[in-house]
C-alpha positions as CSV (number, residue, x, y, z in Angstrom):
1,M,-8.1,45.1,-44.4
2,T,-11.5,46.5,-43.3
3,N,-13.4,49.3,-45.1
4,S,-12.5,51.7,-42.3
5,H,-8.8,51.0,-42.6
6,R,-9.0,51.4,-46.4
7,R,-10.8,54.7,-45.9
8,L,-8.2,55.9,-43.4
9,A,-5.4,54.9,-45.8
10,F,-7.1,56.7,-48.7
11,D,-7.7,59.9,-46.6
12,L,-4.1,59.9,-45.4
13,T,-2.8,59.5,-49.0
14,V,-5.0,62.4,-50.2
15,W,-3.9,64.5,-47.3
16,A,-0.2,63.8,-48.0
17,V,-0.5,64.5,-51.7
18,S,-2.4,67.7,-51.0
19,L,0.3,68.8,-48.5
20,C,3.1,68.1,-51.0
21,A,1.3,70.0,-53.8
22,G,0.8,72.9,-51.5
23,I,4.4,73.0,-50.5
24,V,5.4,72.9,-54.2
25,L,3.1,75.8,-55.0
26,I,4.4,77.9,-52.1
27,A,8.0,77.2,-53.1
28,H,7.2,78.1,-56.7
29,E,5.6,81.4,-55.7
30,A,8.5,82.2,-53.3
31,M,11.0,81.7,-56.2
32,A,8.8,83.7,-58.6
33,D,8.8,86.6,-56.0
34,G,12.5,87.0,-56.7
35,H,11.3,89.1,-59.6
36,R,8.6,90.9,-57.8
37,Y,9.5,94.0,-55.8
38,R,7.3,95.6,-53.3
39,A,8.2,99.1,-52.4
40,D,5.7,101.9,-51.7
41,N,6.6,105.4,-51.2
42,A,4.3,108.0,-52.8
43,R,7.0,110.7,-53.1
44,W,9.5,108.2,-54.7
45,K,6.9,107.0,-57.1
46,A,5.8,110.6,-58.0
47,E,9.2,112.2,-58.3
48,C,11.2,109.4,-59.9
49,G,8.2,108.1,-61.9
50,S,7.6,111.4,-63.5
51,C,10.5,111.0,-65.9
52,H,11.0,107.2,-66.0
53,L,10.0,104.0,-64.3
54,A,10.4,104.4,-60.5
55,Y,13.0,101.7,-60.4
56,P,12.6,99.3,-57.5
57,P,15.2,100.1,-54.8
58,Q,16.2,96.5,-54.6
59,L,17.9,96.7,-58.1
60,L,20.9,98.6,-56.7
61,P,22.8,98.5,-53.4
62,A,22.6,101.4,-50.9
63,P,26.0,102.9,-51.9
64,A,24.8,103.3,-55.5
65,W,21.5,104.9,-54.4
66,R,23.5,107.3,-52.1
67,S,25.6,108.3,-55.1
68,I,22.6,108.8,-57.4
69,M,20.8,110.9,-54.8
70,A,24.0,113.0,-54.2
71,G,24.2,113.8,-58.0
72,L,20.7,114.6,-58.9
73,D,21.8,117.9,-60.4
74,K,23.5,115.9,-63.1
75,H,21.3,112.8,-63.1
76,F,22.4,110.9,-66.2
77,G,22.6,114.1,-68.2
78,T,19.5,115.8,-66.7
79,D,19.0,118.1,-63.7
80,A,16.7,116.1,-61.5
81,S,17.2,118.2,-58.4
82,L,14.7,117.9,-55.6
83,D,13.9,120.1,-52.6
84,P,15.9,118.9,-49.5
85,A,12.9,117.4,-47.8
86,A,11.9,115.3,-50.8
87,A,15.5,114.3,-51.4
88,A,15.9,113.2,-47.8
89,E,12.7,111.2,-47.8
90,I,13.4,109.4,-51.1
91,G,17.1,108.9,-50.2
92,T,16.1,107.2,-46.9
93,F,13.5,105.1,-48.6
94,L,16.0,103.9,-51.3
95,Q,18.6,103.1,-48.7
96,N,16.2,101.2,-46.5
97,N,15.0,99.1,-49.4
98,A,18.2,98.7,-51.4
99,G,19.4,95.4,-52.7
100,S,22.4,93.6,-51.4
101,S,25.7,94.3,-53.1
102,R,26.3,90.6,-53.3
103,R,23.2,90.0,-55.4
104,V,23.1,93.1,-57.7
105,G,26.7,94.1,-57.6
106,A,28.2,97.5,-56.6
107,Q,30.2,98.4,-59.7
108,S,27.7,100.7,-61.4
109,L,25.1,103.4,-60.9
110,R,23.2,102.1,-63.9
111,I,21.0,99.1,-63.3
112,T,21.5,98.0,-66.9
113,E,25.3,97.7,-66.3
114,T,25.1,95.4,-63.3
115,A,26.1,91.8,-63.6
116,W,22.7,90.8,-62.3
117,F,20.9,92.7,-65.1
118,R,23.2,91.3,-67.8
119,H,22.7,87.8,-66.5
120,E,18.9,88.2,-66.5
121,H,18.8,89.7,-70.0
122,D,21.6,87.6,-71.7
123,E,19.1,86.0,-74.1
124,V,17.8,89.3,-75.4
125,P,19.6,90.1,-78.7
126,G,21.5,93.4,-78.7
127,A,19.4,94.7,-81.7
128,A,16.3,94.4,-79.6
129,W,17.4,97.3,-77.4
130,Q,17.6,99.5,-80.5
131,R,14.0,99.0,-81.6
132,P,11.9,102.2,-81.7
133,S,9.4,100.4,-79.5
134,I,12.0,99.7,-76.8
135,K,14.7,102.5,-77.3
136,S,17.0,101.3,-74.5
137,A,17.7,98.6,-71.9
138,A,16.6,101.2,-69.3
139,N,13.0,101.1,-70.6
140,C,11.8,98.2,-68.5
141,A,8.2,98.8,-69.1
142,A,8.6,98.2,-72.9
143,C,8.9,94.5,-72.3
144,H,7.9,94.0,-68.6
145,R,4.2,94.8,-68.9
146,T,3.7,94.9,-65.1
147,A,7.0,96.8,-64.3
148,E,5.0,99.8,-62.8
149,E,3.7,97.4,-60.1
150,G,7.2,96.1,-59.4
151,D,6.5,92.8,-61.2
152,F,9.2,91.6,-63.5
153,R,8.3,87.9,-63.7
154,E,9.0,86.2,-67.0
155,R,5.4,85.3,-67.5
156,N,4.6,89.0,-67.9
157,I,7.3,89.7,-70.5
158,R,6.3,90.6,-74.1
159,I,9.2,91.8,-76.2
160,P,7.8,94.2,-78.8
161,R,8.7,94.0,-82.4
C-alpha cells in the first residue's frame, strides 16, 4: 500500500469516526430536549408567572388547559381571573402548545397528578415534598434550577435539603 493510499484510508477513518460521534451527540441532545420546553408568550409568562412558575404548556393536554382557563375564578382555591383579552390570548397559546394526551395523560388538571409526572419523579422520596425549602411537588423551581427557562433536564436538578 502506498503512502497516498494509507493517507486516504486514515482520512476516511477519521471522517467516519467524526461523523458517528456527531450523530451520537445530536441524538443525545434530541433526547435531552424531551425535558426542555420552548414556549414564549409574554402575557402568559407575566400573568401565570406572577403567582407561580409559568408551567410549560406541553405538560398538560389541550382539554386540561381549556378547563383550567374556564375556571380561573376558582383556580386551585384562588381567584386568578383575567380580562377577556388576556384570557383569550393565553388560552389560545396554551392550546396551541399543549402536550399530547397520550404522553402526559388527560386525567387531571394538576401536572403533579399526571402519570408522566409521577413516572419522572418516582425516585423522589415523599418526605422531600414536605421540606420547607420545597413545600410541594408543584414548586418545580425548588429543584429544577432552570425551570424558569423551560429546562427540566436532570443535569440541572438540585434537590434542596
